[in-house]
C-alpha positions in Angstrom: -11.2 27.0 11.2 -10.6 23.4 12.3 -11.4 22.9 16.0 -10.2 19.9 18.1 -13.3 20.2 20.2 -15.5 19.5 17.1 -13.8 16.1 16.4 -16.3 14.0 18.5 -19.2 15.4 16.4 -17.1 15.1 13.2 -16.5 11.4 14.0 -20.2 10.9 14.3 -20.8 12.5 10.9 -18.1 10.3 9.4 -19.6 7.3 11.0 -23.0 8.1 9.5 -21.4 8.7 6.1 -19.4 5.4 6.2 -22.6 3.5 7.1 -24.2 4.9 3.9 -21.3 3.8 1.6 -21.2 0.8 -0.6 -19.8 -2.3 0.9 -16.7 -2.3 -1.4 -15.5 1.1 -0.1 -16.3 0.2 3.5 -14.3 -3.0 3.3 -11.3 -1.1 2.2 -11.1 0.7 5.5 -9.3 -1.1 8.4 -11.8 -2.2 11.0 -9.5 -0.7 13.7 -10.0 2.7 12.1 -13.8 2.3 12.1 -13.6 1.2 15.7 -11.6 4.3 16.6 -14.2 6.5 14.9 -17.0 4.7 16.8 -15.2 4.9 20.1 -14.5 8.6 19.8 -17.7 9.9 18.3 -20.3 11.9 20.2 -23.3 9.5 20.5 -25.5 12.3 21.6 -24.9 14.4 18.4 -27.6 14.1 15.9 -26.6 13.9 12.2 -28.4 12.6 9.2 -27.5 12.7 5.5 -30.1 14.6 3.5 -31.7 12.3 0.9 -31.6 13.5 -2.7 -28.8 16.0 -1.9 -25.4 15.5 -3.4 -22.6 15.0 -0.9 -21.0 18.3 -1.9 -24.2 20.1 -0.9 -24.6 18.4 2.5 -24.2 20.6 5.6 -21.3 19.0 7.4 -18.6 20.1 9.8 -15.3 21.3 8.3 -13.4 18.8 10.4 -14.9 15.8 8.5 -13.0 16.9 5.4 -9.7 16.2 7.2 -11.0 12.8 8.3 -12.3 11.9 4.9 -9.1 13.1 3.2 -7.2 10.7 5.6 -9.5 7.9 4.6 -9.1 8.6 0.9 -5.3 8.9 1.1 -4.9 5.7 3.2 -7.6 3.4 2.0 -9.2 4.5 -1.3 -6.5 6.4 -3.2 -4.3 4.6 -5.7 -0.6 5.0 -6.1 
């Protein structure tokens, strides 16, 4: 179940994920969106991507799927 109260932590997870992406993908995202993620994330929440673990195998909040889908549809997807 998606929970609104989890979004600050989800934004932190998305921020960490974005900071581990290649520059081309990151440049495709509007800076204002990245600023919004940074402004709304929980800075006290600890999250690290596990090295040598595929993204699909990472332990992440369900809420980040919604955010990543938004990013894909608005910035990375093709028509």
